[in-house]
C-alpha positions in Angstrom: 0.0 0.0 0.0 2.8 2.4 0.9 4.5 1.8 -2.5 1.3 2.4 -4.4 0.7 5.6 -2.4 4.2 6.9 -3.1 3.6 6.4 -6.8 0.5 8.6 -6.9 1.0 12.1 -8.3 0.9 14.8 -5.7 -1.4 17.8 -6.1 -1.3 21.0 -4.0 -4.7 22.1 -2.7 -4.9 25.9 -2.3 -8.3 26.5 -0.7 -11.2 24.3 0.2 -13.6 21.9 -1.7 -17.0 23.3 -0.6 -19.5 21.4 -2.8 -18.1 18.8 -5.2 -17.0 16.3 -2.5 -17.8 13.1 -4.5 -15.8 14.3 -7.5 -12.9 15.3 -5.2 -13.0 11.9 -3.5 -12.3 10.4 -6.9 -9.3 12.6 -7.3 -8.0 11.5 -3.8 -8.2 7.9 -5.1 -5.7 8.6 -7.8 -3.5 11.4 -6.3 -2.0 12.4 -3.0 -3.3 15.7 -1.8 -0.8 18.1 -0.2 -2.1 21.0 1.9 0.0 24.0 3.0 0.3 24.7 6.7 1.1 28.4 6.1 -1.5 31.1 6.8 -0.3 34.1 4.8 1.7 34.9 1.7 5.0 35.4 3.5 4.9 32.0 5.2 3.6 30.4 2.0 6.6 31.6 0.1 8.8 30.2 2.9 7.0 26.9 2.7 7.6 26.8 -1.1 11.3 27.5 -0.4 11.5 24.7 2.1 10.7 22.1 -0.6 7.4 21.1 1.0 5.7 21.0 -2.4 8.7 19.9 -4.4 7.1 16.9 -6.1 3.6 18.3 -6.7 2.4 18.1 -10.3 -0.3 20.7 -10.1 -1.9 23.3 -7.9 -5.7 23.5 -7.5 -6.6 27.1 -6.7 -9.9 28.6 -5.3 -10.7 32.3 -5.4 -10.6 32.5 -1.6 -7.0 31.1 -1.6 -5.9 34.6 -2.5 -6.0 35.4 1.3 -3.2 32.8 1.6 -1.1 33.3 -1.5 -1.9 36.7 -2.6 -1.9 37.1 -6.4 -0.1 34.5 -8.4 2.3 37.0 -9.8 5.9 36.7 -11.0 7.3 36.4 -7.5 5.0 33.6 -6.5 5.1 31.7 -9.7 8.9 31.7 -9.6 8.8 30.3 -6.1 6.8 27.2 -7.1 8.8 24.0 -7.5 9.8 23.0 -11.1 7.5 19.9 -10.7 4.4 22.1 -11.0 3.1 21.8 -14.5 -0.5 23.0 -14.1 -2.5 25.5 -12.2 -6.2 24.6 -12.0 -8.2 27.7 -11.2 -11.8 27.5 -9.9 -13.4 30.5 -11.7 -13.9 32.1 -15.1 -11.8 35.2 -14.5 -8.1 34.6 -13.9 -6.6 38.1 -13.7 -5.0 37.2 -10.4 -2.7 34.8 -12.2 0.2 36.0 -14.3 -0.2 34.0 -17.4 3.1 35.3 -18.9 5.0 34.2 -15.8 3.3 30.8 -16.0 4.0 30.4 -19.7 7.6 31.3 -19.3 7.9 28.4 -16.8 5.9 26.0 -18.9 3.0 26.0 -16.5 -0.4 25.6 -18.1 -3.4 27.3 -16.6 -7.1 26.3 -16.8 -10.3 28.1 -15.8 -14.0 27.3 -15.7 -15.4 29.4 -18.5 -19.0 28.4 -19.3 -19.8 27.1 -15.9 -20.5 30.7 -14.7 -22.5 31.9 -17.7 -26.1 31.6 -16.6 -25.7 32.7 -13.0 -23.6 35.7 -13.9 -26.1 36.7 -16.6 -28.9 36.4 -14.1 -27.0 38.7 -11.7 -26.5 41.2 -14.6 -30.2 41.0 -15.4 -31.1 41.8 -11.7 -28.7 44.7 -11.7 -30.0 46.0 -15.0 -33.6 46.1 -14.0 -32.8 47.5 -10.5 -30.6 50.3 -11.9 -33.1 51.2 -14.7 -36.0 51.3 -12.2 -34.1 53.1 -9.4 -35.0 50.3 -7.0 -31.9 50.9 -4.8 -33.0 54.4 -3.9 -36.5 53.1 -3.0 -35.1 50.2 -1.0 -32.8 52.6 0.9 -35.7 54.9 1.9 -37.8 51.9 2.8 -35.2 50.4 5.2 -34.7 53.8 6.8 -38.5 53.9 7.7 -39.4 56.6 5.2 -41.4 54.5 2.6 -40.3 56.0 -0.7 -38.6 59.0 0.8 -39.5 62.7 0.5 -39.1 65.6 -1.8 -35.9 67.6 -2.0 -37.7 70.4 -0.1 -38.7 68.0 2.7 -35.1 66.7 2.9 -33.7 70.3 3.0 -36.1 71.1 5.8 -35.1 68.0 7.8 -38.5 66.5 7.5 -37.1 63.5 5.6 -33.7 61.9 5.4 -33.8 60.4 1.9 -35.0 61.9 -1.4 -37.7 60.0 -3.3 -36.3 58.2 -6.3 -37.0 59.7 -9.7 -39.2 57.7 -12.0 -37.4 54.8 -13.6 -37.4 53.7 -17.2 -38.8 50.6 -18.9 -36.2 48.3 -20.6 -38.5 47.4 -23.5 -37.4 48.8 -26.7 -34.1 50.1 -25.3 -30.7 49.2 -26.7 -28.3 47.1 -24.6 -24.7 47.4 -25.6 -22.5 44.4 -24.6 -18.8 45.1 -24.4 -17.3 41.6 -24.5 -19.9 39.1 -25.7 -18.6 35.7 -24.7 -20.6 33.1 -22.9 -22.0 35.4 -20.3 -22.8 38.1 -22.8 -24.7 35.7 -25.0 -26.7 34.4 -22.0 -27.5 38.0 -21.1 -28.5 38.8 -24.7 -31.0 35.9 -24.7 -32.5 37.0 -21.4 -33.0 40.7 -22.2 -34.3 40.1 -25.7 -36.8 37.4 -24.5 -37.9 38.9 -21.2 -37.6 42.6 -21.9 -37.7 43.0 -25.7 -34.4 45.0 -25.7 -32.3 45.5 -28.8 -28.8 44.1 -28.5 -25.5 45.5 -30.0 -22.1 44.2 -29.1 -18.4 44.6 -29.6 -15.6 42.1 -29.2 -12.0 42.2 -30.2 -13.0 39.9 -33.1 -16.5 39.5 -34.5 -18.2 36.3 -33.4 -20.2 35.3 -36.5 -20.9 31.8 -35.1 -22.2 33.3 -31.9 -24.4 35.7 -33.8 -25.9 32.8 -35.7 -26.6 30.9 -32.5 -28.4 33.9 -31.0 -30.4 34.4 -34.2 -31.4 30.8 -34.2 -32.8 31.3 -30.7 -34.8 34.4 -31.8 -32.3 37.1 -30.7 -31.4 39.8 -33.2 -27.9 41.1 -32.4 -25.8 43.7 -34.2 -22.1 43.9 -34.4 -20.7 47.5 -34.2 -17.1 46.9 -35.0 -17.0 47.6 -38.7 -17.8 45.8 -41.9 -14.8 43.4 -42.0 -15.1 40.2 -40.1 -11.4 39.3 -40.1 -9.4 42.5 -40.0 -6.3 42.2 -37.7 -6.9 45.8 -36.7 -10.3 45.0 -35.4 -8.9 42.2 -33.3 -6.9 44.5 -31.1 -7.9 47.0 -28.5 -6.4 50.3 -29.7 -6.8 49.4 -33.4 -8.9 51.8 -35.4 -11.7 49.3 -36.0 -12.0 48.5 -32.3 -11.9 52.2 -31.3 -14.5 53.2 -33.9 -16.7 50.3 -32.7 -16.3 51.2 -29.1 -17.3 54.8 -29.9 -20.4 53.7 -31.7 -21.3 51.2 -28.9 -21.1 54.0 -26.3 -23.0 56.5 -28.3 -25.9 54.1 -29.3 -26.4 52.2 -26.0 -29.1 53.1 -23.5 -27.7 50.4 -21.2 -24.0 49.2 -21.3 -23.0 45.8 -19.9 -19.4 45.1 -19.3 -18.5 41.5 -19.8 -14.9 41.5 -20.9 -11.9 40.0 -19.1 -9.5 42.1 -17.2 -6.0 42.3 -18.7 -3.5 45.1 -19.4 -5.4 46.1 -22.5 -8.8 46.3 -20.9 -7.9 47.9 -17.6 -9.8 51.3 -17.4 -11.1 50.7 -20.9 -14.0 52.8 -19.6 -12.8 56.1 -18.2 -13.4 59.9 -18.6 -13.2 60.0 -22.4 -15.5 57.1 -22.8 -18.1 58.4 -20.4 -18.1 61.7 -22.4 -19.1 59.7 -25.5 -22.1 58.0 -23.9 -25.7 59.0 -24.1 -26.5 61.3 -21.2 -28.4 59.3 -18.6 -26.9 55.9 -19.6 -27.2 53.0 -17.3 -24.1 50.8 -16.8 -23.8 47.2 -15.5 -20.5 45.6 -14.5 -20.3 41.9 -13.7 -16.9 41.4 -15.2 -14.0 42.9 -13.2 -14.0 46.2 -11.4 -10.9 47.6 -12.9 -12.2 47.5 -16.5 -13.9 50.7 -15.4 -12.2 53.7 -13.8 -14.2 54.0 -10.6 -13.1 57.6 -9.9 -14.2 58.6 -13.4 -17.5 56.7 -12.8 -18.2 58.6 -9.6 -17.7 61.9 -11.5 -20.0 60.8 -14.3 -22.7 59.8 -11.8 -22.4 63.1 -10.0 -22.7 65.1 -13.2 -25.7 63.1 -14.4 -23.9 61.8 -17.5 -24.4 58.3 -16.1 -27.9 58.0 -14.5 -27.3 54.8 -12.5 -25.1 51.7 -12.3 -25.4 48.2 -11.1 -22.1 46.7 -9.9 -21.1 43.2 -8.7 -17.4 43.9 -9.0 -15.1 46.7 -7.8 -11.7 48.0 -8.6 -10.1 47.3 -5.2 -12.2 44.6 -3.7 -13.3 44.4 -0.9 -12.9 48.2 -0.7 -15.6 50.2 -2.5 -15.2 53.8 -3.6 -17.0 56.1 -1.0 -18.6 58.0 -3.9 -20.3 54.8 -5.0 -21.5 53.9 -1.5 -23.0 57.4 -1.0 -24.9 57.6 -4.3 -28.5 56.2 -4.1 -28.4 55.6 -7.9 -25.8 52.9 -7.4 -27.0 49.3 -6.9 -24.3 47.3 -5.2 -23.8 43.6 -4.8 -20.7 42.1 -3.1 -19.3 40.0 -6.0 -22.2 37.4 -5.9 -22.5 36.7 -9.6 -21.9 33.0 -9.2 -23.2 32.8 -5.6 -25.5 29.8 -6.0 -25.1 26.3 -4.9 -25.6 25.0 -8.4 -23.1 27.2 -10.0 -20.4 26.9 -7.3 -20.8 23.1 -7.6 -20.6 23.2 -11.3 -17.4 25.4 -11.1 -15.7 22.9 -8.7 -16.7 19.9 -10.8 -15.4 21.6 -14.0 -12.1 22.4 -12.2 -11.8 18.9 -10.9 -12.3 17.5 -14.4 -9.2 19.6 -15.4 -7.3 18.0 -12.5 -8.2 14.5 -13.7 -7.4 15.2 -17.3 -4.0 16.7 -16.3 -3.2 13.6 -14.3 -4.5 11.0 -16.7 -3.9 12.6 -20.1 -1.3 15.3 -19.6 -3.6 18.1 -21.0 -6.4 20.4 -19.8 -10.1 20.5 -20.6 -10.2 24.3 -20.6 -6.7 25.8 -21.0 -6.8 29.6 -20.9 -7.0 31.2 -24.4 -3.5 32.8 -24.1 -2.0 29.3 -23.8 -3.9 27.4 -26.5 -0.6 26.9 -28.4 0.8 25.1 -25.4 -1.9 22.4 -25.3 
């Protein structure tokens, strides 16, 4: 038994298996699980240097493990033992992992892309309706014991503490602009078109003709705003003229803008002062992607000026910190990063990640390697 155990590959568990226990038990049958004893980044780096993980084949990483390791940046990746060949990430977004550092060391990274689509789109739908109808302002007044609140005059006189929300707007017939229409964006497009009768326009780095066809087959009319060419290299890059023109058009024509693009050096603060100035006055913005794709300080300014009427946010630039200007504004609907906060979706994410673990062990490849590393598969 001891000899068989020693021949099992070792895997480093960073975080906790919360839901997919049966799937994980199957992994424990074919691999030896190693758990760090460290409790913070400094001690984790020391544990790496001690050789405690020297024969581990892969690291399974949960979102919450950031409290232990910090970001998987150049420093941490370079501290991992040479035996680590895979990092299995439980989540769709992987901006906390330095893909260039991993690639340089031959470490392949996987995520759980489509497992989060429906739940995140549902969250976006909730935020969209709440922001358009000014529900947050009404709920705030209600919880303070003031029903819907009072007039500005009543607040100025001290008779009421909260101002009554202005009338909201119906989504039907409005234009939803989706910046970054991957799996989540497509789910959202189906939901808003079917439930709310909204028009949908989108912009990606590259036109998704196949995705457009899938949407049309399901009864959703969607319009690409990135230009006439479907394969221009220029349109495939943020900063290219095709992308810039498409972004300008999307911002100018959208009544509601949903941000659904990944965070990377090219998309950080892709929405800032100049972009807000291009938008329709009174636009509604939804962000379920990553907080830093939008400049929060610029967003606060746009809200205060009325250029942006309201926003619905599930993600923030410096989580768990939230810009005080967002907290103070009644037209801001806030959710604490709960886009995938369901039993079904969290289970699905873990099961997807565990399938990557099994495939790495048994086949030497990944089910869902991140796009930047597809050439390494």
